[in-house]
VOPAGU-2260 file (C-alpha; in pm, 1 decimal, decimal comma):
REM VOPAGU-2260
SITE   aa  ch    i         X         Y         Z
SITE  MET   A    0   -1757,8     862,9    1245,0
SITE  ALA   A    1   -1904,2     829,3     866,4
SITE  HIS   A    2   -1761,9    1186,2     779,3
SITE  LEU   A    3   -1412,3    1035,5     839,6
SITE  PHE   A    4   -1448,8     773,1     534,2
SITE  LYS   A    5   -1494,8     818,4     175,4
SITE  LYS   A    6   -1550,1     458,8     107,0
SITE  VAL   A    7   -1523,6      98,7     280,4
SITE  ILE   A    8   -1469,1    -247,4     100,5
SITE  GLY   A    9   -1460,4    -556,4     184,7
SITE  ASP   A   10   -1375,6    -925,8      58,9
SITE  VAL   A   11   -1077,6    -823,8    -147,4
SITE  HIS   A   12    -789,7   -1072,9    -213,1
SITE  GLU   A   13    -569,1    -847,0    -415,5
SITE  LYS   A   14    -550,5    -568,6    -128,9
SITE  GLY   A   15    -234,9    -367,3    -245,9
SITE  GLU   A   16    -345,6    -327,1    -606,2
SITE  VAL   A   17    -720,7    -226,3    -473,6
SITE  ILE   A   18    -543,8      35,3    -209,8
SITE  LYS   A   19    -351,3     179,9    -485,7
SITE  SER   A   20    -680,5     189,8    -706,9
SITE  LEU   A   21    -830,4     388,7    -427,0
SITE  VAL   A   22    -558,2     612,3    -347,0
SITE  ASP   A   23    -587,8     726,5    -749,8
SITE  ASP   A   24    -954,8     741,6    -800,4
SITE  PHE   A   25    -985,1     964,6    -478,9
SITE  ASN   A   26    -654,3    1158,2    -534,9
SITE  LEU   A   27    -554,5    1077,7    -178,7
SITE  ASP   A   28    -263,0    1197,4      19,4
SITE  LYS   A   29     -40,1     887,0      85,0
SITE  ASP   A   30     111,7    1079,1     393,9
SITE  SER   A   31    -238,5    1100,0     531,2
SITE  THR   A   32    -402,9     772,4     408,6
SITE  PHE   A   33    -411,9     491,4     641,7
SITE  TYR   A   34    -495,3     112,2     600,4
SITE  VAL   A   35    -549,7     -92,5     887,5
SITE  GLY   A   36    -529,1    -471,3     867,0
SITE  ASP   A   37    -507,9    -809,1    1133,3
SITE  THR   A   38    -263,2   -1012,2     923,4
SITE  SER   A   39      83,5    -945,6     811,3
SITE  GLY   A   40     -32,9    -962,4     478,4
SITE  ASP   A   41    -232,7    -672,4     532,5
SITE  VAL   A   42      64,1    -484,9     664,3
SITE  GLU   A   43     236,9    -622,1     343,4
SITE  ALA   A   44     -64,2    -465,1     126,5
SITE  GLY   A   45     -30,8    -139,0     283,2
SITE  LYS   A   46     362,1     -87,7     281,7
SITE  TYR   A   47     306,4    -222,9    -121,4
SITE  SER   A   48      72,6      93,8    -156,3
SITE  ASN   A   49     307,3     334,1       2,2
SITE  VAL   A   50      15,9     425,7     283,7
SITE  LYS   A   51      65,9     418,0     622,5
SITE  THR   A   52     -34,3      97,8     772,0
SITE  ILE   A   53    -176,9       9,3    1107,2
SITE  GLY   A   54    -177,6    -373,1    1197,1
SITE  ILE   A   55    -415,8    -432,4    1512,6
SITE  SER   A   56    -326,0    -731,6    1745,7
SITE  TRP   A   57    -657,7    -795,2    1895,9
SITE  GLY   A   58    -782,8    -972,0    1498,6
SITE  PHE   A   59    -637,6   -1293,9    1337,6
SITE  GLN   A   60    -258,0   -1275,9    1407,5
SITE  HIS   A   61     -28,6   -1211,3    1716,8
SITE  LYS   A   62     115,0    -879,8    1760,2
SITE  ASP   A   63     479,0   -1041,4    1715,7
SITE  ILE   A   64     384,3   -1207,9    1401,5
SITE  LEU   A   65     266,2    -875,4    1284,6
SITE  SER   A   66     558,0    -676,3    1396,0
SITE  GLN   A   67     764,5    -886,5    1182,8
């Protein structure tokens, strides 16, 4: 699956800003860029960055919280 990823980053606190920076640095199309996270903060960061966002419910927070 390595061909599906350009870069993987961890331990980020200002996720929204980092996502925006990656979109700009790699000239990514926001309509085909996805951010995957397991907290409501991750979902907010993806929305802040105007990329498609996927909240996974088997991680840190329950799906009821993520869907809000």
